[in-house]
C-alpha positions as CSV (number, residue, x, y, z in Angstrom):
1,X,0.0,0.0,0.0
2,X,1.4,3.4,-1.0
3,X,2.4,5.6,1.9
4,X,2.4,2.7,4.4
5,X,5.8,4.0,5.6
6,X,7.0,7.6,5.7
7,X,10.6,7.3,4.8
8,X,13.3,4.9,3.6
9,X,16.9,6.0,4.0
10,X,18.6,3.6,1.6
11,X,22.0,2.0,1.3
12,X,24.1,4.3,3.6
13,X,27.8,3.6,3.5
14,X,27.7,3.8,7.3
15,X,24.7,3.8,9.6
16,X,25.6,4.8,13.2
17,X,23.0,3.3,15.5
18,X,25.0,4.2,18.7
19,X,23.0,1.6,20.7
20,X,21.2,-1.7,19.8
21,X,19.9,-3.0,23.1
22,X,17.8,-0.1,24.4
23,X,20.6,1.2,26.7
24,X,19.6,4.3,28.6
25,X,23.2,5.6,28.5
26,X,26.7,4.4,27.7
27,X,29.6,4.3,30.2
28,X,33.2,4.4,29.0
29,X,33.4,0.8,28.0
30,X,30.2,0.9,26.0
31,X,31.3,4.1,24.2
32,X,34.2,2.2,22.7
33,X,31.9,-0.2,21.0
34,X,29.4,2.1,19.2
35,X,27.1,0.2,16.9
36,X,27.9,1.0,13.3
37,X,26.5,-0.9,10.2
38,X,27.9,-0.7,6.7
39,X,25.7,-0.6,3.6
40,X,22.6,-0.2,5.7
41,X,19.1,1.3,5.6
42,X,16.5,2.8,7.9
43,X,12.7,2.6,7.7
44,X,10.6,5.2,9.4
45,X,6.9,4.7,9.8
46,X,4.0,7.2,9.4
47,X,4.0,7.7,13.2
48,X,7.5,9.2,12.8
49,X,9.2,6.3,14.6
50,X,11.9,3.9,13.4
51,X,10.4,0.6,12.2
52,X,13.5,-1.2,10.9
53,X,17.2,-0.9,10.6
54,X,19.6,-3.3,8.9
55,X,21.7,-4.2,5.9
56,X,20.3,-2.6,2.8
57,X,19.7,-5.9,0.9
58,X,17.7,-7.3,3.9
59,X,15.6,-4.2,4.2
60,X,14.8,-4.3,0.4
61,X,13.6,-7.8,0.7
62,X,11.3,-6.9,3.6
63,X,9.8,-3.7,2.2
64,X,8.6,-2.8,-1.3
65,X,9.5,0.6,-2.7
66,X,5.9,1.4,-3.3
67,X,5.2,1.4,0.4
68,X,7.3,4.5,1.1
69,X,6.1,8.1,0.9
70,X,9.8,9.2,0.3
71,X,13.1,7.4,-0.4
72,X,16.5,9.0,0.0
73,X,19.5,7.3,-1.7
74,X,22.3,7.5,0.9
75,X,24.9,5.7,-1.2
76,X,28.4,6.9,-0.1
77,X,26.9,8.8,2.8
78,X,26.5,8.3,6.6
79,X,23.4,8.4,8.7
80,X,23.7,9.3,12.4
81,X,21.1,10.0,15.2
82,X,20.0,13.6,15.5
83,X,22.3,15.4,18.0
84,X,21.1,16.3,21.5
85,X,22.2,19.6,23.1
86,X,21.8,19.0,26.8
87,X,22.3,22.6,28.0
88,X,21.3,25.9,26.4
89,X,20.0,29.4,27.2
90,X,18.5,30.4,23.9
91,X,15.7,32.8,24.9
92,X,17.0,36.3,25.5
93,X,17.3,39.9,24.2
94,X,20.4,42.0,24.2
95,X,23.5,40.3,23.1
96,X,26.8,40.8,24.9
97,X,29.3,41.1,22.0
98,X,30.8,44.2,23.7
99,X,31.7,42.0,26.7
100,X,33.8,39.7,24.5
101,X,36.4,42.4,24.1
102,X,36.4,42.8,27.9
103,X,37.0,39.1,28.3
104,X,39.8,39.2,25.7
105,X,41.4,42.0,27.7
106,X,41.5,39.8,30.8
107,X,38.2,40.6,32.7
108,X,36.8,37.5,34.5
109,X,33.2,36.3,34.4
110,X,32.7,37.7,37.9
111,X,34.5,41.0,37.1
112,X,31.9,41.6,34.4
113,X,29.1,40.4,36.6
114,X,30.0,42.8,39.4
115,X,30.3,45.7,36.9
116,X,26.6,45.3,36.1
117,X,27.3,43.3,32.9
118,X,26.9,39.6,32.3
119,X,23.5,38.1,33.3
120,X,22.1,41.4,34.6
121,X,22.7,43.2,31.2
122,X,20.7,40.5,29.4
123,X,18.0,40.4,32.2
124,X,17.3,44.1,31.7
125,X,16.9,43.7,27.9
126,X,14.9,40.5,28.3
127,X,12.5,42.0,30.8
128,X,11.8,44.9,28.3
129,X,11.4,42.6,25.2
130,X,7.9,41.6,24.0
131,X,7.0,37.9,23.9
132,X,6.8,38.2,20.1
133,X,10.3,39.6,19.8
134,X,11.7,36.9,22.1
135,X,9.9,34.2,20.1
136,X,11.2,35.4,16.8
137,X,14.9,35.5,17.9
138,X,14.5,32.1,19.6
139,X,12.9,30.6,16.5
140,X,15.9,31.8,14.4
141,X,18.4,30.3,16.9
142,X,16.5,27.0,17.0
143,X,16.6,26.8,13.2
144,X,20.4,27.5,13.2
145,X,20.7,24.6,15.7
146,X,18.7,22.3,13.5
147,X,20.9,23.0,10.5
148,X,23.9,21.9,12.6
149,X,22.2,18.6,13.4
150,X,20.6,19.3,16.8
151,X,17.1,17.7,16.9
152,X,16.6,17.7,20.7
153,X,17.5,20.7,22.7
154,X,17.2,21.7,26.4
155,X,16.0,25.3,26.7
156,X,16.3,27.3,29.9
157,X,14.5,30.4,31.2
158,X,16.6,32.5,33.6
159,X,17.0,35.9,32.1
160,X,13.9,37.2,33.8
161,X,14.6,36.7,37.5
162,X,11.1,38.0,38.3
163,X,8.0,35.8,38.0
164,X,6.5,37.8,35.1
165,X,9.5,37.6,32.8
166,X,10.4,34.0,33.7
167,X,6.8,33.0,32.7
168,X,7.1,35.0,29.5
169,X,10.3,33.1,28.6
170,X,8.6,29.7,29.5
171,X,5.6,30.6,27.3
172,X,8.0,31.4,24.4
173,X,9.6,28.0,24.9
174,X,6.2,26.4,25.0
175,X,5.1,28.1,21.8
176,X,8.2,26.8,20.1
177,X,7.6,23.3,21.4
178,X,4.1,23.4,19.9
179,X,4.8,25.2,16.6
180,X,8.4,24.2,15.5
181,X,10.0,21.0,14.5
182,X,12.7,21.0,17.2
183,X,12.2,18.6,20.1
184,X,12.5,20.7,23.3
185,X,13.1,19.9,27.0
186,X,12.0,23.0,29.0
187,X,13.9,24.2,32.1
188,X,12.8,26.7,34.7
189,X,16.0,28.5,35.7
190,X,14.6,31.4,37.8
191,X,17.6,31.0,40.2
192,X,20.1,31.9,37.5
193,X,21.2,35.0,39.4
194,X,20.2,36.9,42.4
195,X,17.9,39.8,41.3
196,X,18.8,43.3,42.1
197,X,17.3,44.5,45.3
198,X,17.2,41.0,46.9
199,X,19.7,38.8,48.6
200,X,20.0,35.0,47.9
201,X,17.8,34.0,50.8
202,X,15.1,36.4,49.7
203,X,15.3,35.3,46.1
204,X,15.1,31.7,47.3
205,X,12.0,32.4,49.4
206,X,10.3,34.2,46.4
207,X,11.0,31.2,44.1
208,X,9.7,28.7,46.5
209,X,6.6,30.7,47.7
210,X,5.6,32.3,44.4
211,X,7.3,31.0,41.3
212,X,7.1,27.3,41.8
213,X,3.4,27.2,42.9
214,X,2.5,29.2,39.7
215,X,4.6,26.8,37.6
216,X,2.7,23.8,39.1
217,X,-0.6,25.4,38.3
218,X,0.3,26.2,34.7
219,X,1.7,22.7,34.2
220,X,-1.4,21.1,35.6
221,X,-3.8,23.1,33.4
222,X,-1.6,22.4,30.3
223,X,-0.6,26.0,29.6
224,X,3.1,25.2,29.7
225,X,5.1,22.0,30.1
226,X,8.2,22.5,32.2
227,X,10.5,19.4,32.5
228,X,13.5,20.5,34.6
229,X,14.6,22.8,37.5
230,X,17.9,24.6,37.4
231,X,19.9,26.7,39.9
232,X,23.2,28.4,39.4
233,X,25.0,27.0,42.5
234,X,28.0,29.3,42.8
235,X,29.9,31.5,45.2
236,X,28.3,34.9,45.4
237,X,25.1,33.6,43.7
238,X,23.1,30.7,45.3
239,X,25.0,28.8,48.0
240,X,24.5,25.2,48.8
241,X,21.7,25.7,51.3
242,X,19.6,27.9,49.0
243,X,20.3,25.5,46.1
244,X,19.1,22.6,48.1
245,X,15.9,24.3,49.1
246,X,15.0,25.3,45.5
247,X,15.9,22.0,44.0
248,X,13.9,20.1,46.6
249,X,10.9,22.3,46.1
250,X,11.2,21.8,42.3
251,X,11.4,18.1,42.7
252,X,8.3,18.3,44.9
253,X,6.2,19.6,42.0
254,X,7.5,16.9,39.7
255,X,10.5,18.6,37.9
256,X,13.7,16.8,37.1
257,X,16.8,18.3,38.9
258,X,19.3,19.5,36.3
259,X,21.4,22.3,37.5
260,X,24.7,24.4,37.2
261,X,27.3,23.2,39.7
262,X,31.0,23.5,40.6
263,X,31.8,25.9,37.6
264,X,33.9,28.7,39.0
265,X,34.5,27.4,42.6
266,X,34.3,24.0,44.3
267,X,30.9,24.1,45.9
268,X,30.2,20.4,46.6
269,X,27.4,20.8,44.0
270,X,28.0,17.3,42.7
271,X,27.7,15.7,46.1
272,X,24.4,17.6,46.6
273,X,23.0,16.6,43.2
274,X,23.8,13.0,43.8
275,X,22.1,13.1,47.2
276,X,19.0,14.7,45.8
277,X,18.7,12.3,42.9
278,X,19.5,14.8,40.2
279,X,19.1,13.7,36.6
280,X,22.1,15.8,35.6
281,X,24.6,18.5,36.7
282,X,26.3,20.9,34.2
283,X,29.7,22.5,34.1
284,X,31.7,20.8,36.9
285,X,35.0,22.4,36.0
286,X,35.8,22.5,39.8
287,X,34.2,19.1,40.8
288,X,35.9,17.3,43.7
289,X,37.0,13.6,43.6
290,X,34.2,12.9,46.1
291,X,31.7,14.5,43.8
292,X,32.8,12.4,40.9
293,X,32.4,9.2,42.9
294,X,29.0,10.4,44.1
295,X,27.7,11.2,40.6
296,X,29.0,7.8,39.3
297,X,27.2,6.0,42.1
298,X,23.9,8.0,41.7
299,X,23.8,7.6,37.9
300,X,23.7,11.4,37.6
301,X,24.8,12.6,34.2
302,X,27.6,15.2,33.9
303,X,26.8,17.7,31.2
304,X,30.2,19.0,30.2
305,X,30.5,22.3,28.2
306,X,33.8,22.5,26.4
307,X,32.8,25.6,24.5
308,X,32.3,27.5,27.8
309,X,35.6,26.5,29.2
310,X,37.3,27.4,25.9
311,X,35.6,30.9,25.6
312,X,35.9,31.9,29.2
313,X,39.4,30.5,29.5
314,X,38.4,28.2,32.4
315,X,39.9,25.0,33.5
316,X,38.6,22.2,31.3
317,X,36.3,19.7,32.9
318,X,37.9,16.4,33.9
319,X,36.2,14.3,31.2
320,X,38.8,11.5,31.3
321,X,38.7,11.1,35.1
322,X,34.9,11.1,35.0
323,X,34.8,8.5,32.3
324,X,37.3,6.3,34.1
325,X,35.4,6.6,37.4
326,X,32.1,5.5,35.8
327,X,30.3,8.8,35.4
328,X,27.7,9.2,32.6
329,X,29.3,11.9,30.5
330,X,27.1,14.1,28.2
331,X,27.7,17.2,26.2
332,X,26.0,20.6,25.7
333,X,26.7,23.8,23.9
334,X,25.8,26.2,26.7
335,X,24.6,28.5,24.0
336,X,24.0,31.9,25.6
337,X,25.0,35.5,25.2
338,X,28.2,34.8,27.1
339,X,29.3,31.8,25.1
340,X,27.7,32.1,21.6
341,X,28.0,28.6,20.0
342,X,25.0,26.5,19.0
343,X,26.9,23.8,17.0
344,X,27.2,20.4,18.6
345,X,29.7,19.2,15.9
346,X,32.0,22.0,17.2
347,X,31.2,21.1,20.8
348,X,32.3,17.5,20.0
349,X,35.4,18.6,18.3
350,X,36.4,20.7,21.3
351,X,35.6,17.9,23.6
352,X,38.0,15.7,21.7
353,X,40.8,18.2,21.5
354,X,40.6,20.0,24.8
355,X,39.0,17.4,27.1
356,X,40.8,14.5,25.5
357,X,37.7,12.5,24.6
358,X,37.7,10.1,21.7
359,X,35.4,10.7,18.8
360,X,33.3,7.7,19.8
361,X,33.0,9.0,23.3
362,X,32.1,12.5,22.1
363,X,29.3,11.2,19.8
364,X,27.8,9.0,22.5
365,X,28.0,12.0,24.8
366,X,26.1,14.2,22.3
367,X,23.4,11.6,21.5
368,X,22.3,8.8,24.0
369,X,24.0,10.3,27.1
370,X,22.7,13.8,26.4
371,X,19.3,12.4,25.9
372,X,19.6,10.6,29.2
373,X,20.6,13.8,30.9
374,X,17.2,15.1,29.9
375,X,15.3,11.9,30.9
376,X,14.6,11.2,27.2
377,X,16.9,8.4,26.2
378,X,14.0,6.0,25.8
379,X,12.9,7.9,22.7
380,X,15.9,9.9,21.5
381,X,19.7,9.5,21.2
382,X,20.1,6.4,19.0
383,X,18.6,4.8,15.9
384,X,16.7,1.8,17.2
385,X,13.3,0.3,16.5
386,X,10.5,2.2,18.3
387,X,12.5,5.4,18.8
388,X,11.7,8.7,17.2
389,X,13.0,9.0,13.7
390,X,15.4,11.9,14.2
391,X,18.4,11.6,12.0
392,X,21.1,13.4,10.1
393,X,22.7,12.4,6.8
394,X,26.2,13.6,6.1
395,X,27.9,13.8,2.8
396,X,30.9,11.7,3.7
397,X,31.8,8.0,3.7
398,X,32.9,8.0,7.3
399,X,30.9,9.3,10.2
400,X,33.9,10.8,12.0
401,X,33.9,13.7,9.5
402,X,31.1,15.2,11.6
403,X,33.7,15.8,14.4
404,X,36.9,15.9,12.4
405,X,35.8,18.9,10.2
406,X,36.0,21.8,12.7
407,X,33.3,24.2,11.6
408,X,32.6,22.2,8.5
409,X,29.1,21.2,9.3
410,X,27.5,23.9,7.0
411,X,28.6,21.9,4.0
412,X,28.8,18.4,5.5
413,X,25.2,18.0,6.8
414,X,23.0,17.3,3.8
415,X,19.7,16.4,5.5
416,X,18.2,16.9,9.0
417,X,15.2,14.7,9.6
418,X,12.7,14.9,12.6
419,X,10.0,12.3,13.1
420,X,10.8,11.0,9.6
421,X,10.2,14.3,7.9
422,X,13.0,16.2,6.1
423,X,13.1,19.6,7.8
424,X,16.4,20.7,6.3
425,X,18.1,19.9,3.0
426,X,21.4,21.5,2.2
427,X,21.0,22.5,-1.5
428,X,24.5,23.9,-1.7
429,X,25.6,27.0,-3.5
430,X,23.2,27.8,-6.4
431,X,24.6,27.2,-9.8
432,X,27.3,24.7,-8.8
């Protein structure tokens, strides 16, 4: 019957499945043995989910060409799972290009923060921006992420710091979730910084007494869908006690704990997250040995952000030690006005060069493990039967080119597919 299946990706030189046994995540040993098939095909059904994967000749025997709405010849090309960006701040107004010059001249993150720049500069502009303006810039950023292969992205609020603007940001994220092709995991990050006029304890009380009850109400009536709660646990921002209170309150209304920890100073954030049952903790440049052991034991994902460490000239996260100790290592871009990179291929490249990860480790960290960090690895992060049909096709005979070509993704990624639908096709330069 015509149209029985949505899509056949036929005869790829390499098909990178990542996993084959429904694994929720891969530890170091599993990352070395990524599942890759040669001369393989993928079938995606009309429900947008993967129906079959296997060698091309076997797939052709099982399915007739007439049963597909669309067939893409992938001869000489590679198919990979859509990439997962486990940490972004993509909704804001007021870029901070002027601060880049300050950083290059030696100003630290906290120097800029204390001079009224940093988060507070963006907060001021975001508070003034209309919902429509925020949505339009957010949409443009999501489309750029899609073109670099990101099909599932975690999106934080956090440039409002008051209830009205935080809700405005979350409504923008919800609108994108409903209208656009990107898969989105929404994060409330009202504790991104201490608002002007309040101290950390007052801000914590406001979040627990006012913000979270309103989020619970809006979640229950279906107006917005928030998945995660985040706090910037840092010296001079939210201390360990305030962080604990906010995260516990968020968990109490059904949100996954997924927060910033141990970035600029050792705060014992990793130990706290492991104790509270956090799904993931991000940054971790200053994590302790005890924190690494605690996260490994608790199966709490470490979302490492090599672009941030690179741009802010921070110490690189200890990816090798974490992998050796059994931590679930994931990657994110940390796209934000302070670290403007939305490309997961570049993130993976930097993870390999600066954090000494292998290419297999980096790909697993940007697919199945990043999906696990968002609690979504049962439907995203690998090409397996029953999972959502989110894939990328690259114009190369080896999948490693996605990482090897630093900044080359603009020409390398030929198709981006979400739920079995082609949402981006690189047509190349017109006339060539």
